[in-house]
N, C-alpha and C positions, 0 to 999 in steps of 0.2 A: 424459559432460557434452558431447561433440560432439553427441550425439543432440538433446540438448536447446537446442543454439546458445550455450552460454557462451562458446564463443569469440567470438561477434559482440558479447556484453556488453562484452567485453575490448576489442573493436576500438572500440566506440562510447566508451569511457571512456580509450582512448588519445590520441583527439583533443583532449582537455582538457589534456593534460600539455604543460610547455614545456620539460623539460629532458630529456637522456637517463638520468639518475638516477631521474627520475619515471616515464619509460616503462620501466625496469627494474623498478619496483615494480608496474606492471600487468602485465607479462611474467610475474612469479613469484606474480602473485595466485591464490589458491585457497581454495575453502571450508575453513573450520576445523571441527574436531571437538568441541574443548573450549570448555565455556560461558564461562570466562574470557577466552579469546583472541576468541571472537566479541564478545564484551562491550567489549573493549578496542578492538576495531576499529569497532564500531558508534559508540562514545564520540569517537573522533576523527573519524569522519565527521559525527557531531553537532556537535562544535566546528567543524569547517570550514564547515557549512551556517550556524551561528549568525554566524561572522566574514563570511560571504559575503552574509548578510542585513544585518548592522549595518555593516560596514566595508568592504566590496566584496571583499575576497580576501586572503590571505597573501600578502605582497608578494614573489614568487618571479620573477627576470627569467630571459631565456634565457640557459643557460650551456651550456657544452662539459663533456664526460666528462674529467675529469682523473686518472682513474685511472691510466693509462699514463704520464703525464706523472709522477706521483709514484713508480711503479715506477722509473723511468730515475734519478730523484733518489737512489732508495735503492742505487742500484750506485755512484754518484758522477759521473753525467752533468751537462754544463751544459745547460739549456733554453733555448730560443730566446725573443726578444721576445713572439711571440704565445703560447707556451705558460706563461710567465710571467704574461701578461696574463690567460689563463685562470683560472690559480690566484687572481690578485688579483679577478677578477669573483666568484670563489666567497667569498673572504674579505671583500668588501664586502656581498654578499647576506647573508652569515652575519650581518653587523653590523646590517644594516637588519634582518633578520628577529628578532634578538635585541632590538633597540629597539623593533620592533614589539609584541612580546610584553610586554614591560616596560610600555608605555603602556597595553595592555589592560589588565594587572595594577593599573596605577594608578587606571584607570577603573573597576576592580572588575567587570569584566566575568566572569561565571561559566563555566569550562571545565573539562572533567572530566579531559580527558586532554594536552591539546597544551602546557599550561604546563611539564610534567615533561619533555616531548620538547625543548621550546626551551631549557631549562636546562642541555641537555647541549651545546649549541653552545659553541664556544670561539672567542672573537674574535680573538685573537693581534693586539693594535693595533700593535706595533711592526712587525711584518713587514706588516701591511696599508698603514699609513703609508708605509713604505719603496717598497712596491710601486705604491702610488697616486702617490708623487711621482716615481717613475723610469720608469714604463712606462704609455703609454697604451694605450686599448682596442684598438687595432689591433696592439699589439706595438712602436710607436716607442718608442725609448730617447729620453725627454726631455732637455734641458739641465739640469735641476734634478738629474739622477742624480750628476753629480760636477762640480765647478768646471774640472777639466781639459777633459772634454768640451764644457763651456760656451764655454772659452776657445778650443778648436780651432774650434768652428764659426763663432766670430766671426772668427778669422782666415781661415777658409774664405770667409764672406763677403766680408771686406775683399779678399782675391785676386780673387775671382769680381768684384767691382765694378772692381778695377783692370784685369782682364782686359777687361770690357765696355767700360770706358771708352777704352782703348787701341783695341780693334777697332772702336768707335763712330767714332773719329777716323779710321779707313782707309776704313770703308764710307761715311762720309759726307762725307769731304774729297776730295783732287784724284784720289786713288788709286780713287775708285767706278768711274770709268770701265773699269778693268781687271777689273772684278767682273761675275760673271753675274748677281747678283742682289744686294741691299744687305741681307743678313742674315747673322746669326752664329749657327752651329750647331756641333754637336759630334760629332766621329768617333773612335773608340777613346780615348772618356772623355777628350778633349782638344777645346779650343775652336779652331775653324777657320773660314776665310771660303770661299766659294765664286769662284775665280779662272779667267778665261778660259784656255782651253789655250795660248794664243798669248802669255799674258803671265805664264807660269808662273814665269819666273826674277825677275819684277818684285819680289817679296816676300822671295825666299830661302826660308829656313825648310825645312818637312819636309812633302811630301805624304802625306796619309792616306787619300784615296780619291779616287775619280772617280765622274761621272754615266754612265748607261748609254750615253750616245751618245759620251762619251769628250771632249766640248767643254767640260766643266766640270772643275777640279780642287779638292778641298777640301784647302787648304794652311794649314799653322800657320805664320804669319810668323815670321821669325827673332827679332823683336823682343819676341814675346811666348812665346817658348821657354822662358825661365827662370821667368816666371810659371806657365806651366802645369806645369812641373816641380815648382813650391814647391806649386801647388794638389793636384797627384797626392800629394805627400809628405804635406800636411796631411789629405786624404782617407783616406791609409793610417792614420795616426796615429789618425785618428777612429774607423776601423774596428777598430784594436786597442784603443783604450779601451773602444769598447762591448761588445767581446768579454770584456774585463776586468769590466765592469759586470755582464754578464749571468752571468759565473762568479760573482760575489759575491753576486749575489742569489739565485742557485741554492744556494750554500753557506748563505745566511740561511734560505732556505726547509727545505733538506734535512732538518734536525732534526725538523721539524713535519708530517712525512708522515703519521702516523698520526692527529692532530688534523684536519689537512685531508681525510683521507678520511673521516673520522666527519663531519665537517661535511658534504661532499658528500651522503654518505648521507643524513643528518637533512633535507637540502635536498629530496632526492629523497622523504622521506616526506611533507614539507609540500606538494611539488608534487602527490604523488599525493592526498593530502587535498583540496586545491584542485579537483583533476579529480572526485573523487567529490561533492565538494559542487555543483559546477556540472552533474554530469550528473543528480544528484539534482533540481536545480531545473529542468533540461529535461525531465525525465520528470514533474515534480510529484510526485516519489515522497517517502515518509515514513519515519520510524524506526520500524523493527518491534521489539515487546516480544519479549523471550525469555519463553517460556513455563516456569515451574517445573516444570509436569505433561508438558512434551514435547509439548503439543498444538497443533495449527495452526488459526488462525481468521484468514483473509484477508478482510477487509472491501472488497467491490465492488473486487476485484483485477482487473487487466488484463494482456495479454501486454506485456512491456516493449519487445518489437520492433514494435508497433502503435501506430500514433497513438492517443492517448487520446480524441480526440474521436469517434473512428471505432470504437474497440474496444468490444465489450459487455463490462461489468463484473458478475462474479459474485462471490458470497460462498462460500467453501470452506472447510469445517469437518472436521477429521479429528482423531481422538486422544481427546476427552473422553468421548462416549458411544459412539463406534464407531471400530474401527481399519481397517475396510475398507470401500469404496464401490464399488458394482457399478453401472457406469453403462451403460444400454440405451438404444436408441433407432435412427433411420434413421440412413443416410449422409448426409454432409455438414451434420450438425447441430451440430458444435463439439464433440465429444468428444475428438478429438486434440489441439486447441487448449488445451482445458481442463486434459489432462493434461500438456502443456508449460508450461501457465502455472505450475501448483502446483509442478513440479520445478524451472524455472528460477528463479522467485521464492524459492525456499527455498534454492537455491545462491546466489542474490544476497546474502540476508539472512547467511547463514553466512560470506559472504565479508567484510562489514562495509558492505554498500552499502544504500543505502535503497531499498525496494521499491515497485512502482507499485501501491500500494494505499491506502484510506483510513486515518486516523489510528487508533491503537489495535489496528492488526492484530496479531497474535501468530504467530511462527514457532517452529519446535522446533528440536533440535539431533540431526541424525542423523549417525552414522558413515558411512554409504555411501548414496547414492540411485541407484539401478538403473532402467535405463527400457529397455524393449522396444516400440520405437515404430516403425512402419513405414507404407507404403502401406496403402489398403483392401486387405483379401484377399478372395478369391471360391473358389469349389470347382474354378473351372476352372484355377486358378494352378498351376504346376508343383509337383511334389515338393521341389524343390530351395529353392524360396521357403520352404515351411513346414519344410524341415530346418534352414534357416539361422535362422529364429527359435527352433526348438527347441534349436538348439546354443546361442544367446543365453540363453534360458530356463534352461536346465539349469547354465550358468554362474553365472546370478543366484541361483538356489536352492541351491547350494553355498556362497554366502558371506552369505547374509542372517542377522541376528540381530533380537534385540528393539530393536535402535536403528537399523533399515534403513528406507528408504523404499522402496516397489517401485511401479512403474509399467508397467502391460501394456496395450498398445493392440490392439484386437481379439484378446482371447486365445482360442486354439483354432481361429482361422480358418486357411483354407488346406487343410481336410480335410474328410472326410465330418461334416455337421453333427451327427448324433447323436453319432459319437465324439468330434468336437470340443468338444461342450458337456460331455462327460463328463470329457475331459481338462481342460477350464477349470475344472470344479469340483473336481476332484482338486487342481490346482495351487494354487488358492486355499485350499483346506482345509490344504495343507502349509505356506503362507505363514502362515496364520493359528496353526498349530501353533508356530511359530517366534516368535510374538508380532510379527511385523513389520508395519509399517503397510502398505497396499496400496491403489492405485485402480486398477480395469481397467474398460477397455470392452469390449462385446461387442455381436453381433449376436443371440445365442441367447436365445429366450424362456426356455428352462429355468433359466437364472440369475436370473429375476425371484423365483422361487420361492426361490433360494438366500438371497437378501438378507433373506426372512423367517425362515426357517429357522436360520440360523447366528448365534450371538451375536456381540456387537460389530461387526455386518455391517448395512450399510443400502443400499436400493436409491436409486438417481438417474436422472435421464434430462435429454435436451436438450430444451427447451420447442419446440412446435410450432404456428404459427398455424394454426388450421383455415379463418379467414377468408380469409387470403392464401395458404394452402398453402405458407407458407415457414416455414423453422426461423428462431426468434428469436435462437439461440445463450446462452439463458440457462440455467443449470445449475438444475435444481430437484431439491433433496435429499429423499429420502423417497418419490419418485412413480418407480415403473419407467415404462420407455419403452412407449409405446402405438403402436400401428400407424396410430390415427387413420383406419383405413379406413372406418368407418361415416359419420363426418363428411364426409370427402372425397367417398365416394360421394354422399350425400345433396346436398352443394353442386353436385357435377356431373349431378343431375337423375334419380337412381334414384327410382324409385316409392316413396311413402312407407310403403305395406303391408310392401313387403320389407325397408326400414330397421328397421320395429318388430318383424319376425319374428325379424330379426337380432338386435336387442337382447334379446330374450326368451330367446334362445338362450345368449347370454352370461351367465356367472355375476355376478350382481348382487352378490355377497358380496365378492367380489374389488375391484370398483369401491368398495363401502363401505368397504373396508379402506384401499384407496388415497386416498380422501378422508379417512379418520381419520389416518392418518400424514401425509399432507400438511398436515392443520390442526396437529398436534402439532408439526411440523417448524416451520412457520411461528410458530406461539405461542414455541417456544423461541427460535428466531431474533430474534423482537420482543422477547424479554426480555433478550437477548445484547446487541442495539443500544442498548435502555434503560439497560442497565448501563454500556456504554460511553460514551454520552452524558452520565450524570449523573456518571461518573469524570472526564469531560473538563471538564465544568462546574465541577466542584470544584476541579480543578486550576487551572483560569483565575483562580477566584475567589481562591484562596491567592496565586498570583503577582499579581495585581492588588492584593490588600490589602499584599504585601510591598512591590510598587513603590510604591504611595502611600507608605506609611511611610518607604521610603527618599528618596523625592522630598521628602516634607515636612522631613525632616531635612536635607538638602540646602539646600532652600529657606531653613531658619533660619540656617544657617551663611553662605549667601551674603549674606542680608541683613545679618547682623551684619558679616561682612568687608566689604561694600560701603559700610556706615554709617562703619565705621571708617576706609576708606581715603579716604571724602569728606572726614573730620573731618581727617586727616593733610594731604591737599592743601590744604584751604582754609587750615588753619594755615600752611602752607609758604608759600602765597601771600601771606597776610598778614605771615608773617615776612620774607620777601623784600622786599614793599613798606616795611616798615618799617626794614629796612636801607638801603634806598634814601632814605627820607625822612631817616634819620640822616646820610647823607652830605651829601643837598642843604643839610640845616641847618647842618652844618658848614661847607659853603662858603659859605653866606649870611654865616655869622659872620666867616668871613675877609675876605669882600667888605665887611662893615662896618667891621671893623677897619683894613684897609689901603686901602680905596677910600672913606672916609667916606660908607658908604651910609645912607641913613636908615631901614633895617630895625631895628626896635625888637625888645627881649628879649620883650617879651610878647607880641608877634605869633609870634616862633619857639615859644614855649611853646604858644600856641594851635593852631599848625600840628602840634606833636608830638601835642597830645591828640586832634585829629581824624584823625591816621594810627592811633593806639592803637584807637579807636572803631570800624576796620574790622574787628575781631575778632568777627563776628557772623554768624550763619547767613542766607545769601543765595542767590536764585536768579541765577547770574551772567549767565544769558540774558536775564534782565529787568531787570538791573542799568543806571538810567537814566545813571550816570556814566561806565559803559563805553561805551555806545550813543554818548553825547555826545562821547568821548575819539575813538572811532573816526570819528565824522562830521568831527570837527576835523583828522583825519588824511587824509582825503579831497583829493586833488590837485585844482587848478583853474588855469587860465590866470593868470600875473602873479604866482603865488605864489613866495615865497623858498624855495628848497631846498637842500639838502646833498648833493651827489653823492659818496656813501660810499667808492667806489672811489679816488676822485681827492682826496677831502678838501677840495674846493673849494665855494664858494657858488656859486648860480646861479639864474636866474629862469625859472620854465615860460613857453615862448612859446605852444605848442599842443599836442594829443594827436595824436600821428603815427600810431599803431596801438593796438590793444586794451591792449597793456601797455607801449608805448613814448612817450616824451614828446621833443619838440625842446626843449633848453635852452640859454640864452645864459650862458656863462661868461667874463666878461671879455670879450674879443674874439672869443672862440671859440663857435660854435654846434655843439652835440653831440646826437645822437640816443642816448638813456639808457633802460634798461629801467627800469619804476616800482618793481620791488624794490630798485633801486640809488639810489631816491631818498627823502630824509627831509625832511618839511616842516617849516621853522623859522620863528621869529620873529626878524626883524631887531632888534637892540638899537638904541636911540639913539644918537647921533652920538657923545656923550661916552664910551660904552663901545666906542670903535673900537679903542682898543689892545687891550681883552681879545680882539676878533675877529682881530685881526693876529696875537696869539699863538698862536690857535688854528690859523691859516692856515700859520704858518711850521712848525708840526708835521706839517702834512700830507705831509711827504715820506716818512714812515714806511708811508703807504698806495700808494706808487708803488714798485715793484721797479727795480733798476738793470739788470734783463734781462728780455727778453721771447722766450718761449720758443713757437715757432711749429711745431714738429714734428708731423706729423700733420694739418694744417690745410688747408683747400682754398684755391685760389689766391686767390679774392676775400674769402673770410672772413679771409686772413691780411693783406691789404693794408689791409682796413678797421682790423684790430686795430692796425696799424702806424701807421695815420694818427691813432687815437685814444691810443695810445701815445706818440707823440712829442709830442703836445700836453701830455700830462700831464707828461712829463719835463721839458719846457720850463718848465712852471708851477712844478715843484719845485725848480728851479734847478740840475738835473743838468749838467755839463760834457760828460758823454758817457754813453752806455749801450751796450748789447750786445744784438743781435737774432740770435736761435739760429734757425737755419732748416733745419739739417741738409743732407747733402750729396744724397742721393736722385739723381733724375735731371738736377738743376739748374735746373727750371723755376722753382720757388718762390725759389731765391737770386738767378737773374735779374730776375725781377719785381721783388724787393725793392732790388735793386741800381739798377734804371730808375728806381724810385720816390724813392730817395734822391738821386740825380743831378738830380732835377727839383725837390727841395724847397728853398726860399728860407732856411729855416732850419737847414739842414744845412752845416756848415763843411766837412766831409771826412769820407771812410769808408774802412775797408780791413779786410780778413779779420782774424780773432783770431790771435793766435800759435798755433803748432802745440801747444801745452800745454794750451790753454784752446779746443780744438776746430778750429783750421786753417781750412779754406774752408767749414766747415759752421757758422760764426758770422761777424757783421758787427760791427764796433765802430763806432758813429756819433759824430763830435764835433759839438757845436753850436756857432754864431756867438756 
């Protein structure tokens, strides 16, 4: 396989895998000798190519090799966060791939092999859920891993805030002049400040480090020693809790190591299938057919390591009418690359890879593919080179049988031409006696006659263009190689009478026989191509017919489903409108009974009848009533509106921005988003009592607290301004503004604002149980 460069195919394939498990599949890939195994591998590649074409690819993320982690779990070890995270990624990938194939199955995508492979995946939902919530992708243990860990981290955060607050007081207060720099830093895992050497006793505490010059000491002031001690203890407790969690998670995963190892292996198979499909797409390769008669027919095949646009494509046939091909012709004509193409493409097909050939190409199943391919040989080459080739040939002849494919390049070269030709004929006879398949290239003209005389043997040659005096690299089956000496001499200007005499001296019968053989080969090839074309067209027609039937059935089902859904939605809309009309009519009846309204009973009945008449088919987009109602809701200056968030009525002054209006609410002027506005009609003065009742119930729309945590400074002050106005209108005696502790900037801004407000009687921080200095209670005048 090294001679045929099979390892280069594997290296190219390796570029498309994303996981170590997939790379392992590429490494152990080799040609299979059982027809069922080759068929299974090709079916997987076909499924992968179909998925790549229709869905992109199988969703395999980048994963780590977890095999060594699972072995450690088997001996009772505790894994760290990164190792557990790697196992968690495998489980999540398992779940994603399983769902992917379930969706494909629901869509009735036909696959020959991969559904069965996907069914072997074991999801382990409880383990997956626990790892997902407890471990992040980088191995960090989350607060959700345990309530104790979350509590410890909150305590650590509180202690660190207290430390920074005390140290900020030192570095920004009167003591700042004793510092080398107004910064807080950490030495030996403890918070310290940089103090000038001459003031080392000013702060007391402990010296943890000094600068290179010795002019700065990093001191832990005495007043934060206790806080640092507390922080250290909390951090140790956090570390212990993380270790306990990791042990708990390791014990949770340990019973499932066989399932996890199987899952990782199956994901590697899918990664490998993805790689084969992508490589096939890159090569424009096609699925080979497996010949029942073990014959080979490669249509327009090219070498997979050459660019398709540059490579010459040839048709190679072997096994049906002949099992031996003798290729003769001049050097540099392409004989060697043709041998390598046949051998390498056959290896690819038996490995489950698509091959660089046109559709409907066939491959056989060979138990061994032998190749003796080297550089061009000449009689001047040393005996050692001939001996090396002969040693290889002896080894090959000892192992061949009827299921072997043998490739000889320049058979018999490297010795006396007469002996070499005789040796080549004897070797080919021996290979034929073993019923092996063989393709041999040679310079010896004696082997041209061999192709005519031996059964199941045919001559071939590489085409030569006598016009350009260059090889075309096209393989001609049935035509022995010619020297083309007469054509070349004529083009070079040799006298015509000399050329004519030379032609008379050559045997005309041989040329006639060559022409007849070439004609028969071309006709057989034409018949083969027509058969392939007809089979391809028939297959396409059958597939098209099946697809049309399936799509028509789907269309009918979707049509009926959509009609039923439309009916149900329309009836639901009418039902909702009917319920609302019933409620409205009930309210009108109550108004008539209690407010001496002039609404008549017959008017109510008419209204109910008109609502029931809404249940009819209609195009809602063209409904004039809906368009009219929508037009009535358009906002204009001087319209009366209800500000829904405050439950207050106001008047539109002007449109401030695309989606905001300036609204006059009593003595207040506010800017409100149009989604918070509802256009209303003002009732006559006699209904004022009803409107007053509505306003008095508006308190339910205003909360007694305002949470500003996470808000920006300017945004928070605007919300405070609007909120205090609404709270005053709602009649609240006091409200609470939650601003959090943070850096203190937001808290200071709010207290400054409250101090200047004429509506605020007083304010102070909330009690410790209600947030302490993280919230402010405001009392109105």
